[in-house]
C-alpha positions as CSV (number, residue, x, y, z in Angstrom):
1,M,95.6,114.8,102.1
2,A,95.3,112.1,104.8
3,R,92.9,110.1,102.7
4,E,95.5,109.8,99.9
5,R,98.2,108.7,102.3
6,H,96.1,105.9,103.8
7,T,94.8,104.8,100.5
8,A,98.5,104.6,99.4
9,E,99.2,102.3,102.4
10,V,96.4,100.0,101.4
11,A,97.7,100.0,97.8
12,T,101.2,99.2,99.1
13,L,99.8,96.3,101.1
14,R,98.3,94.9,97.9
15,Q,101.5,95.3,96.0
16,V,103.4,93.3,98.7
17,D,100.7,90.6,98.5
18,V,101.1,90.4,94.8
19,L,104.9,90.0,95.1
20,M,104.5,87.4,97.8
21,A,102.1,85.5,95.6
22,R,104.7,85.4,92.9
23,G,107.1,83.6,95.3
24,R,109.0,86.4,97.0
25,Q,109.8,86.4,100.6
26,V,108.2,89.1,102.8
27,G,111.6,90.8,103.4
28,D,112.3,91.0,99.7
29,A,108.8,92.2,98.8
30,V,108.8,95.1,101.3
31,R,112.3,96.2,100.3
32,T,111.1,96.3,96.7
33,I,108.2,98.6,97.8
34,G,110.5,100.8,99.9
35,V,109.2,100.2,103.4
36,T,110.6,98.3,106.4
37,E,109.1,95.0,107.6
38,V,108.0,96.6,110.8
39,T,106.0,99.2,108.8
40,Y,104.5,96.6,106.6
41,Y,103.3,94.5,109.5
42,R,102.0,97.6,111.3
43,W,100.0,98.7,108.2
44,R,98.8,95.1,107.7
45,N,97.6,95.0,111.3
46,E,95.7,98.3,110.9
47,Y,94.6,98.3,107.3
48,G,94.9,94.7,106.1
49,G,91.3,93.9,105.5
50,L,90.1,97.4,104.5
51,R,89.4,98.9,101.1
52,G,90.1,102.5,100.4
53,D,86.6,103.7,101.3
54,R,86.8,101.9,104.7
55,V,90.2,103.5,105.4
56,K,88.7,106.9,104.8
57,R,85.8,106.2,107.2
58,L,88.2,104.9,109.8
59,K,90.3,108.1,109.7
60,E,87.1,110.2,109.8
61,L,86.0,108.4,113.0
62,E,89.5,108.7,114.5
63,T,89.5,112.5,113.8
64,E,86.0,112.9,115.2
65,N,86.9,111.0,118.4
66,A,90.1,113.0,118.9
67,D,88.2,116.3,118.5
68,G,85.6,115.2,121.1
69,Q,88.1,114.5,123.8
């Protein structure tokens, strides 16, 4: 289930990028998507340059590291 959630975050980032490319301001674009600006910037910081398969691998590694501690 976590994979779908993070993949959705990456898809949401892409939607905001498309809206901004069409001339919308960041605030308007994130409101259209239904998240806050803070959430958008947090997701962008964490997942901005990743594709769906990379997000999955990142989460697997985080889970593996958490289990090992």
